[in-house]
C-alpha positions in Angstrom: -5.9 9.2 -28.2 -5.0 5.6 -28.8 -4.8 2.6 -26.4 -1.0 3.0 -26.0 -1.4 6.6 -24.9 -4.0 5.6 -22.3 -1.7 2.9 -20.9 1.3 5.2 -20.7 -0.8 7.9 -18.9 -2.4 5.4 -16.5 0.7 4.5 -14.7 3.7 6.8 -13.9 7.2 5.7 -14.6 9.1 4.2 -11.7 11.6 7.1 -11.9 8.8 9.6 -11.5 7.5 7.7 -8.5 10.9 7.6 -6.9 11.3 11.4 -7.5 7.9 12.1 -6.0 8.8 10.0 -2.9 12.1 11.7 -2.5 10.6 15.2 -3.0 7.8 14.4 -0.5 10.3 13.2 2.2 12.5 16.2 1.7 9.9 19.0 2.1 6.4 19.6 3.1 4.7 22.0 0.7 3.5 25.3 1.9 0.4 26.8 0.5 1.0 29.4 -2.2 0.7 33.0 -1.0 -2.4 33.7 -3.3 -4.3 30.9 -1.5 -4.9 33.2 1.5 -6.6 35.8 -0.8 -8.7 33.3 -2.7 -12.5 33.2 -2.1 -14.0 30.0 -0.6 -15.9 29.3 -3.8 -12.9 29.9 -6.2 -11.4 26.6 -7.5 -7.9 25.9 -6.5 -5.3 26.6 -9.3 -4.1 23.4 -11.0 -0.6 22.4 -10.0 1.9 21.0 -12.4 3.2 17.5 -11.8 6.4 18.9 -10.4 4.5 20.9 -7.8 1.8 18.5 -6.6 4.0 15.9 -4.7 2.1 12.9 -3.4 -0.7 14.7 -1.5 -3.2 13.7 -4.2 -2.6 10.1 -3.3 -3.2 10.4 0.5 -6.9 9.6 0.3 -6.6 6.5 -1.9 -8.0 3.5 -0.1 -5.7 0.5 0.1 -6.5 -3.2 0.8 -4.3 -4.4 3.7 -4.1 -8.1 4.6 -1.9 -10.1 7.0 -1.0 -13.7 6.0 -0.3 -16.2 8.7 0.5 -19.0 6.3 -0.7 -20.9 3.2 -1.8 -24.4 2.5 -3.1 -26.4 -0.5 -5.9 -28.8 0.1 -8.0 -31.1 -2.1 -11.6 -30.2 -2.8 -12.8 -33.3 -1.0 -11.0 -32.1 2.2 -12.6 -28.7 1.8 -16.1 -30.2 1.6 -15.4 -32.3 4.8 -14.4 -29.3 6.8 -16.4 -28.5 9.9 -15.9 -27.0 13.4 -12.7 -28.2 14.9 -11.1 -29.1 11.6 -7.4 -28.1 11.5 -5.7 -26.8 8.4 -1.9 -27.1 8.5 -0.1 -24.1 7.3 3.3 -23.8 5.6 4.8 -21.6 8.3 6.3 -22.7 11.6 4.9 -21.2 14.9 6.8 -18.1 15.7 7.7 -17.2 12.1 6.9 -13.6 11.2 3.5 -12.8 9.6 3.5 -11.2 6.1 1.8 -7.8 5.6 0.5 -7.2 2.1 -0.9 -3.9 0.7 -2.9 -4.4 -2.5 -1.3 -7.9 -2.8 2.3 -6.6 -2.6 4.5 -7.7 0.3 5.3 -4.5 2.3 6.5 -5.8 5.7 6.9 -8.7 8.1 5.8 -8.6 11.8 4.5 -10.4 14.8 1.0 -10.8 16.1 0.0 -8.6 19.1 -3.2 -8.0 21.0 -4.6 -4.5 20.9 -7.5 -4.5 23.4 -9.8 -7.3 22.2 -8.4 -7.3 18.7 -5.4 -8.7 16.9 -2.8 -6.4 15.4 0.6 -6.7 13.9 3.9 -5.1 15.1 6.1 -4.5 12.1 9.6 -6.0 12.5 11.0 -5.8 9.0 9.7 -3.3 6.4 10.5 -3.5 2.7 12.6 -0.6 1.5 10.9 2.2 -0.4 13.0 1.5 -3.5 11.9 -2.2 -3.4 8.3 -1.1 -3.0 8.6 1.2 -6.1 10.1 -1.7 -8.1 7.1 -3.9 -7.2 4.8 -1.3 -8.8 6.2 -1.9 -12.3 
């Protein structure tokens, strides 16, 4: 197997992802009838790509971050920072926060308090087709 084959197999085509998303939304898979008769120590039969849906991705950990704003500063200003130092951000107060998943913009929202912690209430979510396009 050469490097090109590995690259092609490492990332599914956008059409395949869209099809899997559509299939996953349309139906929830039922266990095959033979699954009830299988012994606990028997391995599960391998599913073809058409049968497996997106369940195999559900346990993949994702890095989520919320961006309040950005700023560029000089190194000398960074070295002078201390308690009480204020960094001016490029967003105005009241503008929506950006929610990123694995460094890809997924939604915008507003800050909320959940008990003693901050949270984000989503107000604008990027469409699934746009999210799929960002993958490629």
